[in-house]
C-alpha positions in Angstrom: 325.4 212.1 241.6 329.2 211.8 241.4 331.1 211.3 244.6 333.3 214.2 245.7 335.9 213.8 248.4 339.0 215.5 249.7 342.3 215.3 247.8 345.3 213.4 249.0 346.9 216.6 250.1 343.8 217.7 252.1 343.6 214.2 253.8 347.3 214.6 254.7 346.6 218.0 256.2 343.7 216.6 258.2 345.9 213.7 259.4 348.7 216.1 260.4 346.3 218.3 262.4 344.1 215.6 264.1 346.8 213.0 264.9 349.4 215.4 266.4 349.9 214.2 270.0 350.7 217.6 271.5 348.1 219.8 269.9 344.3 219.6 270.4 342.7 220.3 267.0 339.3 221.1 265.8 338.2 220.7 262.1 334.9 221.0 260.3 333.6 219.1 257.3 330.5 219.3 255.2 329.3 215.8 254.6 326.2 215.4 252.5 323.7 217.6 254.4 325.5 217.8 257.7 328.2 219.9 259.3 330.5 217.4 261.0 333.1 218.6 263.5 336.1 216.5 264.4 338.0 217.2 267.6 341.2 215.5 268.6 342.2 215.0 272.2 344.2 212.6 274.3 342.5 209.7 276.2 344.5 207.0 278.0 347.7 208.2 276.4 346.3 207.9 272.9 345.0 210.5 270.4 341.3 209.9 269.6 339.1 211.9 267.3 335.7 212.8 268.7 332.8 213.5 266.2 330.0 216.0 266.5 327.1 216.2 263.9 325.7 219.7 263.5 327.3 220.6 266.8 325.7 217.8 268.8 326.3 214.3 270.2 323.0 212.9 271.4 322.5 209.7 273.3 319.3 208.8 271.4 321.3 208.6 268.2 323.1 205.6 269.6 320.3 203.9 271.4 318.1 204.1 268.3 320.5 204.1 265.3 317.8 202.8 262.8 315.8 205.9 263.3 318.7 208.3 262.6 320.0 207.4 259.1 323.3 209.4 259.4 324.6 207.5 262.5 326.0 204.4 260.6 327.4 206.7 257.9 329.3 209.0 260.2 330.1 207.1 263.4 332.3 203.9 263.7 330.7 200.6 264.6 332.4 198.4 267.2 331.8 194.6 267.2 332.5 192.5 270.3 331.9 189.0 271.5 329.1 188.4 273.9 331.3 186.0 276.0 334.9 186.7 276.9 337.8 184.6 275.5 338.2 182.9 278.8 334.6 181.7 278.9 334.7 180.5 275.3 337.9 178.6 275.9 336.5 177.0 279.1 333.4 175.9 277.1 335.5 174.4 274.4 337.4 172.3 277.1 334.1 171.3 278.9 332.1 170.3 275.8 334.8 169.4 273.3 335.3 171.0 270.0 332.5 169.1 268.2 329.8 169.7 270.8 330.9 173.3 271.4 329.0 174.7 268.5 325.9 172.5 268.8 325.5 173.0 272.6 322.5 175.2 273.7 324.5 178.4 274.1 326.0 180.2 271.1 329.4 181.2 272.5 330.5 182.9 269.2 327.7 185.4 269.3 328.6 189.0 268.8 327.0 192.4 269.4 327.7 195.7 267.8 327.3 199.4 268.8 328.2 202.8 267.5 330.8 204.9 269.3 331.5 208.7 269.2 335.2 208.6 268.4 337.7 207.2 265.8 341.1 205.9 266.7 342.7 207.2 263.5 342.2 209.4 260.5 342.6 206.4 258.2 339.5 204.6 259.8 337.5 207.9 259.6 338.5 208.3 255.9 337.6 204.7 255.1 334.1 204.9 256.7 333.2 208.3 255.3 334.4 207.8 251.8 332.6 204.4 251.5 329.2 205.7 252.9 328.9 209.3 251.8 328.5 211.1 248.5 330.3 214.4 249.2 333.0 215.4 251.7 334.3 218.9 251.9 336.7 220.5 254.4 335.5 223.8 255.8 338.4 226.2 256.3 337.9 228.9 258.8 
């Protein structure tokens, strides 16, 4: 099956609508078998794009992402360190650079989780185009 996606002009239209700071926008896409809605709004003086799949955002999708196949394909993944930068730096000073990695605790350990919103249209486009076969803009 060949991949179908939006044209550059359509992506520019999506970007203009969703990233406008003064207008709250709502767009719909058909991605593979799902109707995906993108809603832009302002949070902490930044424009974010909230994603709804088939009109819903359910908590169980994010607590059990392996059971719901579409979650990693449609929602962004955030990766963070388990320990803060301050704790990691203090451990480096306490144990030295050589023993830092061989000490009992793995200070460079990371965890990841899925979130419901994108920070930009570019990141949304990158994730969707790399993981999905067909993307169509639904015009109403």
